[in-house]
N, C-alpha and C positions, 0 to 999 in steps of 0.2 A: 504494500500500500504506500501511497505517496505521503510525504511528511505533512503534518497538521499545519493549517493556516491559522494564524492568530486573528480573532475577530476584533481585538482592540489594539490600537497602536497609539502610543504617546509621542507627541512632537511638540516641544516647547510647552506652552500652557494649554494645549489641546489634547483631547483624547478622541481619536477617530474610531467609531464602532461600525462594523458591517451589520446592517439591518436589512438591506434590500439588495438583491442581485438580479441583474438582467442577463439572461442567457440567450445566446444566439446560436442557432444551428446553421453553420456555414463552413465551407471548406477553407476560406481564407478571410481574415478580418478586412472589412471594407467592401467585400463583395455582397451582392444581394443574398439575403438569408432565406432559408427554407422554413424556418420556424423561429419564434421568439417566445420566451417564457419569463415570468416574474416569480422570484422566490423571496419570500419574506422570512427573516430569521428572528426568532424570539425565544431567548433562553435555550432550552434543550431541544426545541423543535423548529422545523422549517415548514412553511406553508406554501405550496406551489398553487397559486391562486389565479394565474392568468396565463393564457398562451394563445398564440395565433399561428396557424400553419398555412403555408402557401402551397396548395395542391397536394398536401400529404394527408394521410388518414388520422393524424393525431400521434400520440406518443406510442412508440414501440417498446417492447420489453428492454431493448438495449438503451433507449433513451432514459427510461426510469432507472436502470442500473447506473447510468452515468450520473444522474442527479443524486442517487444514493451514495455513490462514491464521493461526489463533491461534498455532500452533507457530512460524511465521515471525516473529510479533510478539515471541516469547520468544527469538528467534534460535536455535531448535532446528533442526538439520539433517535429522533423520530422525524420522518418526512410525512407531512399531511397533504392531502390533495383536495382541491376545490371540487365543486360539483359539476364542472363543465363536461359536456358530452365526450370530448376528445380525450379526457383523462381516464385511465383504467380504474378498476375497482379499488376503492380506498383500502379495504381489508387486505387484499392481496399485497399491496405495497407495504403496509405496516408489518405484515408477516415477514416479507422479504428483508426489510431493513432491520427488523428485530433479530432475524437469524444472523445477519451479517454482524450486528452489534455483539451478539453472543460469541461469535467466532473471535472477535477482536479482544473482548474482555478477558 
């Protein structure tokens, strides 16, 4: 697994905290993207609450696995999904990330 990413960074008198991540599904930054998603981070969980797909069927199993891996890098314990039709079943994802978290712990 890749090294953890700190969600808080101190610079001078400021603390920068990662609370919102915009993810782009694209081969190269700056190119037109195939999908965009918004991930809100709050404590030990992240909430995938918005996404747009350009001509794709929504999230694949590989897409969800990628989001789960990113959440693990942020040391997030649970990935929660919004009720959008293009998102897979919430329970399936909670079970998958829960199994991954047990393997790490």
